[in-house]
N, C-alpha and C positions, 0 to 999 in steps of 0.2 A: 504494499500499500504506500510506503514511503517513496518508492522509486516512481510511482505513478505521480505522486505530488510534485516531485522534482521535475519530471518531464513537462507537466502542465505549467509549472511556474516558469521554466526556461522557454517554453513556447509563447507564453503570454508576454515575457520580457522582450523576446525577439520581435514580436508583432508590434509592441509599443515603440520599440527603437526604430523599426522601419517606418512607422507612421510618422514619428518625430523628425526623422531625417527627410522624408518626403515633404513635410510641411516647411522645414527650413530651406530646402531647395526651392520650393515655391516662392518664398520671400526674397530669395537671393537673385531673382531674375532681374535684369537691367531694366531701367525705365524706357518706355517706347519713345522713338524719335518724335520730335514736334512735327506738326504739319508744315509742309513746304510754305515758304514766305509768299505772301500774297493771297493765299486762300481765305484767311480770316482777317477782318479789318478791326481795328479798335474803334469802338463807338461808346458813347455815354448817354444812354437813353433810359428814361424811366417810364414804366407802365403801371396803370392802376386798373384793377378789376372793378367795373361798374356795379356789380352785383354784390360782392362781399367786402370790397375795399382793400384787398391784398395788393401789395405793391412789389414790383420786381424791377431790378436795375440790370440792364443789359450792357455788358462790357465788350464783347466781341460778337461779331456777325459776318456772314459771308459777303454782304454788300453794304453800301453806305445807308440805304434805307430799307432795313429788313421788315419783313411782315411782323405784325404784333403777335406776341405769344397768346395762347389761349388758356383761360381759367374759367371755371364754372360753365364750361361749354360755350363760352362767348370770347371773342377777341377782346383784348385789354385796350384801354384807352391810353394814348400817349399823353404824358404829363410834362415832358421836357421837350423844348422845341429842337428840331433838327437844324443845326447850323451849317 
């Protein structure tokens, strides 16, 4: 009976060790490359939901005048002027 307990303990220890190593390898992956220059533009736009009042600040967008985000199933209202 003691031999069986040792075998089970060693098996569980090996499984825990392998899972731990796999998790550490997942964390050690390098950060992905940033998108190519020119794809995203810096913007400074604020939007407000006309239904619930939630506000969002957009800092990057694919073009100068992006489409407004949706909230509460409706387009949000622009609260900062586009310069």
